[in-house]
N, C-alpha and C positions, 0 to 999 in steps of 0.2 A: 671375219671376226670369229675367234674360237668359241666353241660351245660352252655355255656356263657349266662348270663342274656340278655334277649331281652330288647330293649329300651321301650317296652310296657309290661314289666314283670308283673307289678301289674295290675290286672283287675280293671276297674272302673265300678261299678255297680249302677243301680238306687237305691235310698235310701231303697225301700221296699225289696231289694234283699240282704241286708247286714246281716240279722240275720242268726245264725247258722242253725236253723231249715229250713229256706227257702233255704239256700245253699245246703242242702242235697236233696232237692226236684228237683233240676235242674241239668242237665248234663252240661259238659263243653261246648257242642255245643250251649246251650241256652244263655251262657254268651257273653258279648262283647269280641271280639277277643283280645288275649293277645299279638300277634305279627302280623306284616304285612302279609297280604295274608292268614290269617286264620280266621275262624269264620265269623260271620255276624254282622252288626250293630244292636244295640238294637232296632232302629226304624223300622226295617223290620222283627223282630221276631214275631211269628214263621215263618220260611221259609217253602215253599211247598216242602218238602224233596223228594216227589215222582218225581219231575221234575228236580232236581239238576243234572247237567251234571258233571261227574268226569273225568278229564284228568290226567293221571299219569305223573310222571316225568322221566320215563324210557328213557334213551338216551338224557337226558337234564341236564344242569346245572341250578338248580332252587332254589330260596330262597331269603332271605332278604339281601340287600346290603345298603351301605351308600354312598351318593354322596356329595362331597364338593361343597357348593355354597358360595364362600367367606369363612367366618368363620363359617357358618352354616352347620350342618350335616343333609342332607335331606335323610330320609329313602325311600327305594323303593323296589319293588319286581322285580327280574330279572329272566327270563327263556330264555335259549339259547340252541341250539343244540350242543351236544358234538361232537368234531371231525370235525366241519365245520369251515374252515378258513374264516375270513372276511365276516361274515354273514350280510345281510342287516338288517336295524334297523326299528322297529315299536314301537313308543311310545303308551302306553295304558293309556287312561285318564278315571278316574273313574266317577261314578255318585257322588251325594252329600254324599254318605255313605262311601266314602273312599275306600282304597285298602283292600277289604275283600276277601273271598274265591272265589266269582264269578269272580272278576277282575283278581285274580291270575290264575284262571282256563283259562280265555281268553288268558292271556299271555302264558300259557303252550300250548294252542291250536295253537297259532301263532308260538311258538317255534317248534312244531311238523311239521310245514310247512317250517321250515328252517330259521325263523326269530330270531334275537336277540331282544326280547321283554322286555320292561321296563315300569313298572307302578309306577311312583313316587307318594308319599303321599303328595299331594299339599296343604293340609289343616293344616299340623302339626304345623305351627307357631301359628295359630289361635285357635287350639283346636283339640280334638279327636272326629271326627264324630261318631265313633263307640260307644261312651259312651252315646249318646243321645237317649232317648226313644221316644221323641216327635219331629216330623219332623219340626214343626213350630219353636221350640226353636233352633234346629240344623241350620235352615236357617238363623235365625236372629242373633244368637250368634256366629256362626262360618262362614258359607258360605258367608254371606253378608259382612264379614270383610276381605275377600281374594281379594286383588287387582289384576286386570288383568296383570298389569306390573310385579308383583311378580311372577305370574304363567309363563309368557313368559320367564323371567329370569331363573326360575327353570328348564324349559324345555330346554333352551339353555345349561344350565350346565349339564343336563342329557345327552344330545347329545354329549357334549364334553367328559363326563365320558365314554360313550359307545365307542367313538373313542379311548380312552386310553386303553380300554379293548380289542382292536383288531377288533371291529366291523366296518363295512363299512358304514360310515355315509354319503357317497355320494349317497347311496341308502336308503333314509330316508322317512318313512311314519309315520302317526299318525292316531290313531283309538280311538274315544272318544264316551262315552255314556251319554246321558242326559246332565247334567252340563258339562261333558267332551266333548259332541258333540258340544256345543257352543265353547269350547276351541279349538277343532280341526279346526273349521272355523277360529277362530282368529289367530291360529298359521300358517294357510295357507297364511295369509296376513302379518305375522311377519317374517318368516324365508325364505330367498331366496334359501336356500339349500334344502328345503322340496320338495320331488317328488310327494307325493300324500297324501290326507287326506280323512278319512271316518268319517262322523258325523252322529251318530245314534240319532235321535230325539232331536237334540240340538236346544235350543231356538234361534230364528232368529232376534228378535227385543225386545225392552223393554225400560224402563226408563234409561236415562244416568246419570252417577254420576262420582265423582272423582275415585271411585273404578272400574267402568265399563264405560269408556268414549265412547266406540263404541260397536256396535253389528254387527253380520254378514251382515245384510241388509245394513249397512253403508259402507261396505268395499269392495264391488264388484269390484271397480276400482283398488284395491290394492292386490288382490289375486295373489300369486306367485306360487301356486301349484293347480292343479285341485282337486275339492272336490266332493265326492260322498255323497249326503245327503239321509238318509234312514228315512222315516217318516211313522207314522200310521194315516190312514184315520179317526180313531176314537179317536185320541189323543185330549182330552178335554183341554189340556194346551197349545197346539200349533195349532192354527186354520189353516185350509187349506188356508185361505186367505193370511196368512203370507208366506206360502210355495209358493203360486202363485206369490206374490210380489217378493220373492227371485228369482224365475225363471226369471222374467222380468228383475231384476237387473243384474243377471248373463249374460243375453243375451246382455247387453250393457256395460259389464265390461271389465276387462283385458283379455288377451289371455287365461290365466289360468281359469278365471271365465267362459269364453265361452266354455271351454272344460269340465266344471263341469256338474254334472248330479244330478237331484233330482228324487227319486223314492218314490212313496206313495203306501203303502199296505192298500187297502181300508178297510179291516175288522179289522185291527190291532190297538190296543190302544197304549198309551205311554208305553215305557219300554217293548216292545214285545219280545226283545231278552233276557231279564233278567230271566233266567230259574229257579231261586229260588223264583220267585214272582208269584202271581196270574195273573199278566198281560202277562205272557209268552204265546206266540202263536207259536207253533212249526213250522208250515208250513211257516209262514212269517219269522221267525227267521232263519230257514235253508236256505231259498231262499236268504235272505239278507246277510247271512254269505258267501255264495258262490259268491255273487256279490262283497262283500268286498274283498275277496281273489283275485278275477279276476281283480278288480280295481287296487290293489296294483301291480300286475304283469304287467298289461297294461301300467301303468305309470312308470314302470322301477324300482320298489322296489322288486327286485328279485335277 
């Protein structure tokens, strides 16, 4: 029986990759991913293959799923432990590059720890981030058009879907990277049922707009779950001054805000956990990952 076509069955390639001669010179790995959780975005190719961590799916139920958000069908990557009843839930929120191999692997890493991990493709209404070869165009043509309110509603629907699959959403966490790190902060202020959030180098402040009416620094009084913020001391996009301001705001914020923690890895750049990129720093990444897992357990996502 032929394989069911993926919602991303047709590859979208940069214009200079469409000729038949060029096609023969590239492996499938070099192309934009054809389905969720596979391949890498064009904007980050070539990846540093020698550092890519590979987590298998042995003992897991892993792969693409579709979540209903009203009449819309939201694609997502789900990884969950086989044979575990009512597993706790962790939402995995991607960078601007969408749900590619790295994000799917993080979901599998969490599933190996006993979590029902779900990574929704939150940009799909606005476009396919995997098809963009230039980060500037990706940011302006896709990411900048994604409203925070839409993202919060999609995450709420994802949680409801997980509940319908038998997962224990009373033990709910969120883990986000870069763009997803900011979203993890926002969701901690949005969902009263959230137990814990982990924000990896998520932006803390910035210009406000109809799409982005508030940033983490504005929300300290509204946090309903403690947040672990993991930041790089050499991150040129997130100044340590903003991290210090966030620490001060948390100290004067809600109960959950005061329970939050910010950790700075002095020698690490932005995206230090992204093992497929040159920014990867293994020592900081390993340390931060253990802190992430410990945080989820301390806060009751276990």
